[in-house]
C-alpha positions as CSV (number, residue, x, y, z in Angstrom):
1,M,-97.4,-34.6,-90.3
2,T,-95.4,-38.1,-90.2
3,E,-93.1,-38.9,-86.6
4,L,-89.4,-38.2,-88.5
5,D,-90.6,-34.4,-89.7
6,R,-92.8,-33.6,-86.1
7,V,-88.5,-35.1,-84.4
8,L,-86.6,-32.4,-86.7
9,S,-89.5,-29.6,-86.0
10,N,-88.0,-29.9,-82.6
11,P,-85.2,-27.6,-81.5
12,S,-81.7,-29.1,-81.9
13,N,-80.7,-32.0,-79.6
14,L,-83.6,-32.4,-77.9
15,L,-86.6,-35.4,-78.5
16,M,-89.9,-35.3,-77.2
17,S,-92.8,-37.5,-76.7
18,D,-96.5,-36.9,-78.2
19,A,-97.4,-36.5,-74.0
20,L,-95.2,-33.6,-73.7
21,E,-95.6,-31.6,-76.2
22,G,-98.9,-30.0,-75.5
23,V,-97.3,-30.0,-71.6
24,I,-93.8,-27.9,-72.4
25,D,-92.7,-26.0,-74.9
26,P,-89.9,-27.0,-76.4
27,H,-88.4,-23.5,-77.5
28,L,-88.0,-23.3,-73.3
29,L,-85.9,-26.2,-73.1
30,E,-82.8,-25.0,-75.3
31,G,-80.2,-23.6,-73.3
32,P,-79.2,-20.5,-71.7
33,T,-77.0,-18.0,-73.9
34,V,-73.3,-18.6,-72.8
35,W,-70.9,-15.6,-72.8
36,D,-67.3,-15.6,-73.2
37,G,-64.5,-13.5,-71.0
38,G,-64.5,-11.2,-74.4
39,D,-68.4,-10.5,-73.6
40,F,-67.2,-8.8,-70.4
41,R,-65.5,-5.5,-70.1
42,C,-63.6,-4.1,-67.7
43,Y,-61.9,-0.4,-66.2
44,L,-59.1,0.4,-64.6
45,E,-59.3,3.5,-63.1
46,F,-55.7,5.1,-62.5
47,I,-55.1,9.5,-60.7
48,E,-54.3,10.1,-64.2
49,F,-56.2,8.0,-66.7
50,T,-58.2,4.6,-67.5
51,L,-57.4,1.0,-69.4
52,S,-60.3,-1.0,-70.9
53,G,-60.2,-4.0,-72.3
54,T,-61.8,-7.3,-72.3
55,L,-62.0,-9.3,-68.8
56,Q,-59.7,-12.7,-69.7
57,S,-59.5,-14.4,-66.5
58,F,-60.9,-13.9,-63.2
59,S,-59.6,-15.9,-59.4
60,L,-60.0,-15.6,-55.9
61,N,-58.5,-17.0,-52.9
62,H,-58.7,-16.6,-48.9
63,K,-55.4,-14.7,-49.9
64,Q,-55.6,-12.8,-53.1
65,K,-58.1,-11.6,-56.0
66,V,-56.0,-11.9,-59.8
67,I,-58.1,-10.2,-62.5
68,G,-56.8,-10.6,-66.1
69,V,-57.6,-8.0,-68.7
70,L,-56.6,-7.5,-71.6
71,V,-55.6,-4.0,-73.2
72,S,-53.5,-2.8,-76.2
73,S,-49.9,-2.4,-75.7
74,A,-50.2,1.0,-76.6
75,D,-52.4,1.6,-73.8
76,A,-50.9,-1.0,-71.1
77,I,-47.6,1.0,-71.5
78,K,-48.2,3.7,-69.3
79,L,-48.3,1.7,-66.8
80,L,-45.1,2.7,-66.9
81,T,-45.3,5.8,-65.7
82,G,-46.3,4.2,-61.8
83,N,-49.4,5.3,-61.2
84,F,-51.9,4.2,-58.5
85,L,-55.0,2.3,-59.2
86,M,-58.0,3.5,-57.8
87,R,-60.8,1.5,-58.6
88,Y,-62.2,-1.1,-61.2
89,H,-65.3,-2.0,-62.6
90,C,-66.3,-4.7,-65.3
91,C,-69.9,-4.7,-67.3
92,D,-71.6,-7.2,-69.2
93,I,-72.1,-6.6,-73.1
94,T,-75.5,-4.5,-72.6
95,G,-73.3,-2.1,-70.2
96,D,-74.8,-3.3,-67.2
97,L,-72.4,-3.5,-63.8
98,I,-71.2,-6.6,-62.7
99,F,-68.8,-5.7,-60.0
100,E,-66.9,-2.9,-58.9
101,E,-64.2,-2.2,-55.9
102,S,-62.6,1.2,-54.8
103,I,-59.0,-0.5,-53.8
104,D,-57.5,0.3,-50.0
105,A,-55.8,-3.2,-50.1
106,E,-52.1,-3.7,-51.1
107,V,-52.0,-4.1,-55.2
108,S,-49.4,-5.6,-57.3
109,L,-49.7,-5.3,-61.5
110,K,-48.3,-7.4,-64.2
111,V,-48.6,-6.9,-67.4
112,R,-47.4,-9.5,-70.2
113,F,-47.0,-7.8,-73.7
114,Q,-48.2,-10.1,-76.5
115,E,-47.4,-10.4,-80.1
116,N,-51.1,-8.9,-81.5
117,N,-50.5,-4.9,-79.9
118,S,-51.8,-6.7,-76.9
119,A,-51.2,-6.7,-73.5
120,L,-52.8,-8.8,-70.7
121,V,-53.0,-7.1,-67.1
122,S,-53.5,-8.8,-63.7
123,V,-54.1,-7.1,-61.2
124,V,-53.0,-8.7,-58.1
125,V,-55.2,-7.6,-54.6
126,K,-54.2,-9.1,-51.8
127,L,-57.0,-9.6,-49.3
128,I,-57.6,-8.2,-45.4
129,D,-56.4,-10.9,-43.1
130,T,-59.0,-11.9,-40.8
C-alpha cells in the first residue's frame, strides 16, 4: 500500500503516523454524532390536552427558565382556551426521557405564529427565589 493510499483510507480529516496506526483505532477518533434541536421531542401537558413538538430553544438564568417548542398552528390555537400547564417533558430521538418537570411555579406562555403553519410556543417558568 502506498503512503497516499494509506492516508486516503483514514477517516475524514485524520492524519496519523505509522507508529500510531497499530495503537489507536482510527474509527474511534471520528467525531461524535451531533443532534440538532429537531432531534428532541417535547410534550406540554395541559389539563385538557397535550401539545407536542420539537425542542427549538432552552435558556436558564437565576430568575427564569424558557423552553421553546415548535408545534403546529392548529395545536397552538388550543392555548386560547386558557388551560393550565401541569407538566412538560422532553425525549431524545430514541424516546429516552431527557428531562421532565411538574409545574408548581408561576408560568407564562408566549406564542409566535409563523408562516409555515407552525407556531413557536415559549414556556416561561419563573424560578422560586432562594
